[in-house]
N, C-alpha and C positions, 0 to 999 in steps of 0.2 A: 315512688313519690308522685306518679298521676292518681294513682288510687287517694294518696292523700290531699293532691289537693283540688281533688273532686268532692271528699268530705267536707273540705273547711270552706269550701267556697258556698255547697248545701247549709251549712251550720251559719255560716255567716249569715244568708238570705233567711233562715230560722226565724234569728235572734235580730231580726231587724225591725221585728212588730209590723211586717206588709210594707216597709218601704224598701225591699228589695225582693227579687223575687229572681231565680237562676234556675238555670235549666244546664242539665251535660249532655252534646250531644255525641253519639259514639257512632261513627260510621265507620263502614270498611275501607274498601279503595273508592277514592273520590276519582271519579274519569272527568276527565277535560278534553275532549277530542280538540286536537290542533294545540294544546297547548302544552302538551309532555313532550318530551323526546325519545326519542326511538328507543333509549337503553329504560326509561322508565317505564314507556307502554309495554316493553317486552318482560319486564319485571312483574308488573302489573298481570300479564294472561296467565305466567309462571305461579303466581301467588292464588292466582283464583282456578287453575288448571289442579294443582297439586295439593294445595289443602283448602281450597272450598272458601275463599275469602269472599264475604259477600260483597257488592260493586253498586256504588250509585253512579249519577251523575251530576256536575260540579250546580247545574243550573236546580234539581230536585233537593239537595241540603242548601242554597241559597233560598230556595223559594219557603221550603221550613222554616229557617231560621228566621226569617221577616216575619214570617205568619204567627210565629210562635212569638216574637218580638210586640208584634202590632196588638195582636189577640189576646196574649196571656198565654202562660204555659200549660200544654195539654200535662204535663207528667215530669217528674224530675230526671227522668233518664232517660233519654230516645234512643233508643237504637237502630241500626242499620234499616229494618223492617219499617217504625216508625217515620223515621226522616225518608222513605220513599213513598209510602204511602200518603203524608203530609203533603211532602213535595210535589207528587204528582196530579193532587186532588187540587191546589193552586193553581197549579201551572192548568190544567184544563180548564178551572175557571178563568182563567186570565183569556184562554185564545176565547173561551164564549163571549166572553164581554168586549171582547174587541168588535 
């Protein structure tokens, strides 16, 4: 179902004659310090330790998605590494601009 939805969204954008841009974000575990309960934090830690799930901070994914919406989409599918790279760059630029 997930792959089908992604395909439909991307196809819709392709067939829109440039009226719609679409992007699929595929994050690993999104860490939101202070916003997750003890059980979810423990499950996330186990997932990262056992099966090496990638992690990114909620601020990184938020910065990435805003940057992509404002400045245009870099590529159709943003994987966890892309989300971290773009998000950290945006957050660093924000700190410099303050």
